[in-house]
C-alpha positions in Angstrom: 118.2 -84.9 73.7 117.9 -83.2 77.1 121.2 -81.9 78.4 123.3 -84.1 80.6 125.6 -83.1 83.5 128.2 -85.9 83.5 130.3 -86.0 86.7 133.3 -88.3 86.5 135.2 -89.3 89.6 138.6 -90.7 89.0 138.9 -88.4 85.9 142.7 -88.3 85.9 143.1 -92.1 85.9 144.2 -94.3 83.0 140.7 -95.7 82.4 139.2 -92.2 82.2 141.8 -90.9 79.8 142.0 -94.0 77.6 138.4 -95.1 77.5 135.8 -92.9 79.2 136.7 -89.6 77.7 137.0 -91.0 74.1 133.6 -92.7 74.7 132.1 -89.4 75.8 133.5 -87.7 72.7 131.9 -90.4 70.5 128.6 -89.9 72.2 128.9 -86.1 71.8 129.6 -86.5 68.1 126.5 -88.7 67.8 124.3 -86.2 69.6 123.6 -88.6 72.5 125.4 -86.0 74.7 123.8 -82.8 73.6 125.5 -79.5 72.7 124.4 -77.9 76.0 125.6 -80.8 78.2 128.5 -80.5 80.6 131.2 -82.9 81.7 132.9 -82.3 85.0 136.1 -84.2 85.7 136.7 -84.8 89.4 140.0 -85.7 91.1 142.0 -84.8 94.2 144.7 -83.0 92.2 145.0 -79.2 92.7 144.5 -78.4 89.0 142.6 -75.8 86.9 140.6 -76.6 83.8 143.6 -75.9 81.5 145.9 -78.3 83.4 143.2 -81.0 83.4 142.5 -80.7 79.7 146.2 -81.0 79.0 146.4 -84.2 81.0 143.5 -86.0 79.3 144.9 -85.5 75.8 143.9 -84.3 72.5 140.2 -84.0 71.7 138.2 -81.8 69.3 137.9 -78.3 70.6 134.1 -78.2 70.3 134.1 -81.2 72.7 136.6 -79.9 75.2 134.7 -76.6 75.6 132.1 -78.7 77.4 134.6 -80.1 80.0 135.6 -78.5 83.3 137.5 -79.7 86.3 136.5 -79.9 90.0 138.8 -80.8 92.9 137.4 -83.2 95.5 139.5 -84.8 98.2 137.6 -88.0 99.1 139.7 -88.8 102.2 139.1 -85.5 103.8 135.6 -84.8 102.3 136.8 -81.5 100.8 135.3 -80.0 97.6 131.8 -81.5 97.6 130.2 -78.2 98.3 131.9 -76.5 95.4 131.0 -79.5 93.1 127.3 -79.1 94.2 127.4 -75.4 93.4 128.9 -76.0 90.0 126.2 -78.6 89.2 123.4 -76.3 90.4 124.7 -73.4 88.4 124.7 -75.6 85.2 121.1 -76.7 86.1 119.9 -73.1 86.3 121.3 -72.4 82.8 119.9 -75.7 81.5 116.5 -76.5 83.0 115.7 -80.2 82.9 119.3 -81.3 82.8 119.9 -84.9 84.0 122.8 -85.6 86.4 124.9 -88.7 85.8 127.7 -89.5 88.3 130.3 -92.0 87.2 132.6 -93.5 89.9 135.8 -94.8 88.3 137.3 -95.4 91.8 139.0 -98.2 93.7 136.5 -100.2 95.9 137.9 -98.6 99.1 136.6 -95.2 98.0 133.2 -96.3 96.7 131.1 -96.2 99.9 132.7 -93.1 101.3 132.2 -91.2 98.1 128.5 -92.3 97.8 127.8 -91.2 101.4 129.4 -87.8 100.8 127.5 -87.3 97.5 124.2 -88.1 99.2 125.0 -85.8 102.2 125.7 -82.9 99.8 122.4 -83.8 97.9 124.3 -84.5 94.6 122.8 -88.0 94.8 119.1 -88.0 95.5 116.5 -90.7 95.4 114.6 -90.7 92.1 117.0 -88.2 90.6 120.7 -88.7 89.8 121.9 -91.8 87.9 124.9 -93.5 89.4 127.4 -95.5 87.3 129.9 -97.6 89.3 133.0 -99.1 87.6 134.1 -102.6 88.4 135.1 -104.0 90.8 131.8 -103.5 92.7 133.2 -104.3 96.1 135.9 -106.9 96.7 133.9 -109.9 97.9 130.3 -111.0 98.5 130.2 -109.3 101.9 131.4 -105.9 100.7 129.2 -106.1 97.6 126.1 -106.7 99.8 127.1 -103.8 102.1 127.5 -101.5 99.2 124.2 -102.5 97.8 122.5 -102.0 101.2 124.0 -98.5 101.3 123.0 -97.7 97.8 119.4 -98.8 98.3 119.1 -96.7 101.4 119.8 -93.7 99.3 118.6 -94.5 95.7 116.2 -96.6 93.8 117.5 -99.7 92.0 116.6 -98.1 88.7 119.2 -95.4 89.4 122.1 -97.8 89.9 124.2 -98.9 87.0 126.9 -101.4 87.9 129.3 -101.5 85.0 130.9 -104.5 83.3 131.9 -103.1 79.9 132.0 -106.6 78.4 128.2 -106.4 78.4 128.6 -103.5 75.9 130.9 -105.4 73.5 129.4 -106.1 70.1 129.6 -109.9 70.2 128.2 -110.1 73.7 125.3 -107.9 72.7 124.9 -110.0 69.6 124.4 -113.2 71.7 121.7 -111.4 73.7 120.0 -110.4 70.5 120.2 -114.0 69.2 118.4 -115.2 72.3 115.7 -112.6 71.8 115.2 -112.9 68.1 116.1 -116.4 67.1 114.1 -119.1 68.8 116.1 -121.9 67.3 119.3 -120.6 69.0 117.9 -121.0 72.4 116.4 -124.4 71.6 119.7 -125.9 70.6 121.4 -124.8 73.8 120.7 -127.9 75.8 122.7 -130.8 77.4 121.2 -133.1 74.8 123.0 -131.2 72.0 126.1 -129.7 73.6 129.2 -131.6 74.7 131.2 -128.6 76.1 131.3 -124.8 76.3 134.6 -123.0 76.6 135.4 -119.3 77.2 138.8 -117.8 76.7 140.2 -114.4 77.6 143.9 -114.2 76.7 146.1 -111.1 76.7 149.7 -110.7 75.4 150.3 -107.8 77.8 151.3 -108.2 81.5 150.0 -106.2 84.4 151.3 -102.9 83.0 152.2 -101.0 86.2 149.3 -102.4 88.2 151.5 -104.4 90.5 150.4 -102.9 93.8 146.7 -103.5 93.2 146.8 -106.6 91.0 148.9 -108.5 93.5 146.0 -108.4 95.9 143.5 -109.4 93.3 144.8 -112.0 90.8 143.4 -113.1 87.5 140.2 -114.7 88.6 139.0 -111.7 90.5 140.3 -109.4 87.8 138.5 -111.0 84.8 136.9 -114.2 85.9 134.5 -112.7 88.5 133.1 -110.3 86.0 133.9 -110.5 82.2 134.0 -114.3 81.9 131.2 -115.2 84.2 129.0 -112.5 82.6 129.7 -113.9 79.1 128.9 -117.4 80.4 125.6 -116.1 81.9 124.6 -114.3 78.7 125.2 -117.5 76.6 123.4 -119.9 79.0 120.5 -117.7 80.0 116.9 -118.5 79.1 115.2 -115.8 77.0 114.4 -113.3 79.7 110.8 -112.8 80.6 111.5 -109.9 83.0 115.0 -108.7 82.6 118.5 -109.7 81.4 119.8 -109.1 84.9 117.4 -111.7 86.4 118.1 -114.1 83.5 121.8 -113.9 84.0 121.5 -114.2 87.8 119.4 -117.4 87.4 122.4 -119.0 85.5 125.0 -117.9 88.0 123.2 -119.2 91.0 123.4 -122.7 89.6 127.2 -122.9 89.1 128.3 -126.2 90.7 130.0 -126.4 94.2 133.3 -124.6 94.0 135.1 -127.4 96.0 134.7 -129.6 92.9 135.6 -126.7 90.7 139.0 -126.2 92.4 139.8 -129.9 92.0 139.4 -129.3 88.2 141.5 -126.1 88.1 144.9 -124.9 87.1 146.7 -121.7 88.1 149.7 -120.0 86.5 152.0 -117.1 87.0 154.1 -115.6 84.2 157.9 -115.6 84.4 159.0 -112.2 85.7 155.8 -111.3 87.5 157.5 -111.2 90.9 159.9 -108.6 89.5 157.1 -106.2 88.6 156.9 -102.9 90.5 154.6 -103.3 93.5 154.5 -107.1 93.5 155.6 -109.0 96.6 158.8 -111.1 96.0 157.1 -114.2 97.4 153.8 -113.6 95.6 151.5 -116.6 95.0 149.0 -114.6 93.0 147.8 -116.2 89.7 148.1 -114.3 86.4 146.4 -117.2 84.5 143.8 -119.8 85.3 141.7 -122.6 83.9 138.5 -123.7 85.7 136.1 -126.5 84.7 132.7 -126.1 86.2 129.1 -126.8 85.3 125.5 -125.9 86.1 123.5 -127.9 88.7 120.1 -127.2 87.1 118.6 -125.9 83.9 118.8 -127.0 80.3 122.6 -127.1 80.4 123.0 -128.9 83.7 126.1 -131.1 83.7 127.6 -129.7 80.5 131.4 -129.0 81.1 132.0 -125.3 81.2 135.7 -124.3 80.8 136.9 -120.8 81.7 140.5 -120.0 80.8 142.3 -116.7 81.0 145.8 -115.4 81.2 148.2 -112.5 80.9 151.5 -112.7 78.9 150.0 -115.3 76.6 151.4 -115.8 73.0 148.0 -114.7 71.5 145.5 -112.0 72.4 142.0 -113.4 71.9 138.6 -113.5 73.5 135.9 -116.0 72.4 133.0 -118.2 73.5 133.0 -121.6 72.0 130.2 -124.2 71.8 131.1 -127.8 70.9 128.1 -129.9 69.8 127.5 -133.6 70.1 127.3 -135.6 66.9 123.6 -135.0 66.4 121.8 -134.9 63.0 121.4 -131.3 61.7 123.8 -129.7 64.2 127.3 -128.2 63.3 130.5 -129.4 64.9 131.1 -126.2 66.8 130.0 -122.5 67.0 132.5 -119.8 67.9 131.6 -116.3 69.0 134.8 -114.2 68.6 134.7 -111.1 70.9 138.1 -109.7 70.0 140.3 -109.0 68.0 137.6 -110.0 65.5 133.8 -109.6 66.0 132.3 -112.6 64.3 130.3 -115.8 64.6 131.8 -118.8 63.0 129.9 -122.1 62.4 132.0 -125.1 61.6 130.6 -128.4 60.2 131.8 -132.0 60.4 132.8 -132.0 56.7 135.3 -129.1 57.4 133.1 -126.4 55.8 132.5 -123.2 57.8 130.3 -120.2 57.7 131.5 -116.8 59.0 129.2 -114.0 59.9 130.8 -110.6 60.7 129.1 -108.8 63.6 128.5 -105.2 62.7 130.7 -102.8 64.6 128.9 -100.2 66.8 131.0 -98.1 69.1 133.6 -99.0 71.8 132.1 -100.9 74.7 132.3 -97.9 77.0 130.4 -95.7 74.6 127.8 -98.4 74.4 127.3 -98.8 78.1 127.3 -95.0 78.7 124.7 -94.6 76.0 122.6 -97.3 77.6 122.8 -95.4 80.9 121.7 -92.1 79.3 118.6 -93.9 77.8 117.9 -95.7 81.1 118.5 -99.2 79.6 119.6 -101.6 82.4 120.2 -104.8 80.5 123.8 -103.9 79.7 124.5 -103.4 83.5 124.8 -105.9 86.3 121.9 -106.3 88.7 122.0 -106.6 92.5 121.3 -110.3 92.7 123.7 -110.8 89.8 126.6 -109.1 91.4 126.2 -110.8 94.7 125.9 -114.2 93.0 129.1 -113.5 91.0 131.0 -112.7 94.2 129.5 -115.7 96.1 130.9 -118.1 93.5 134.2 -116.1 93.2 134.8 -116.1 97.0 134.5 -119.9 97.1 136.9 -120.4 94.2 139.5 -118.0 95.7 139.2 -119.7 99.1 140.5 -123.0 97.7 143.1 -121.4 95.4 145.9 -122.3 97.8 145.1 -126.0 97.1 145.8 -125.5 93.4 149.5 -125.6 92.5 150.9 -122.5 90.9 152.6 -123.2 87.5 155.2 -120.7 86.3 154.8 -120.1 82.6 156.7 -118.2 79.9 157.9 -118.3 76.3 159.3 -121.8 76.7 156.9 -123.0 79.3 153.4 -122.7 77.8 150.2 -122.6 79.8 146.8 -123.5 78.4 148.0 -123.6 74.8 146.7 -126.5 72.6 
């Protein structure tokens, strides 16, 4: 493997500490990140390498010796020159090293950081790979503006828009089924299917994210990305060109949101308004159920149910297909994403087959590995991200017409 210079903005944040650095250590152990690679953590804090390593936690010493820290103040555009110098110094010692910049930043910092990186020649057309953590923008308008900026500086092949659910084992297994099993794609039609349901339930609350979550809500937090992406993966035709195009072709046919909001429910867990950073009169949802459908394609008209929530009595993520009573077809097919990774097929006579999905690595390790090897199918394409936001904007625009239900231990929401 050629050496990699991995530059991580937002390196002191929870996501970096809990997910990204452990993923990088996994890839280092596997040899995907080679022994002569470097990882540069970037943040605004005035720390040295020792303070930074103490903050990110305990890792193997032979991994941490590849990590250094660089201070960059995004607001005041301070530190980019020093970062450029560090990268160039590493390049001189490791000819042919590839630079990968990962932005784990809030949307308000994305464009400014990209502009500064380009100005300092850290981002160059045809060179640096750029990974951008979700959310990519905050609505369709900002996503389009960010795409316009990116494409003025980089080629589309350099841009990796992250939704880590595309790196989860079960979601990757669905893509593999499409590609390898012709019968799977053939049975996915309105003639055979009565309903498709996706669920993303969490037992935890917002966990200190009050100030940011209260301006986002559940649908923009997990519906706009994870759930719609899983839906697009399941409903896609076998891609002739790319998975990004195939998923976008599904998303563009989601039915008019006005009808969607008439068939929706919203909820907010008891005690949410008492969370730090949450407005005392907040009407933000922490749970939702949406019934939608596709207006065209082989699954046109099939009810598609999306349900998600925080502070639910169970933690589970799955995609469920219910079949019509058709000769030769099972009763339902369940793709469990977490906590289990498995495909379950249930039959009308009560029998069931269970197929465990082999575990690979954590989803973040999977998507970073894909970026290292230049594989874009586990990342969100330009048309895909803009279509996701277009649908989401319409849903959120009519949210105030959907009553907000307070739920809790004695007031269940979306539990059968």
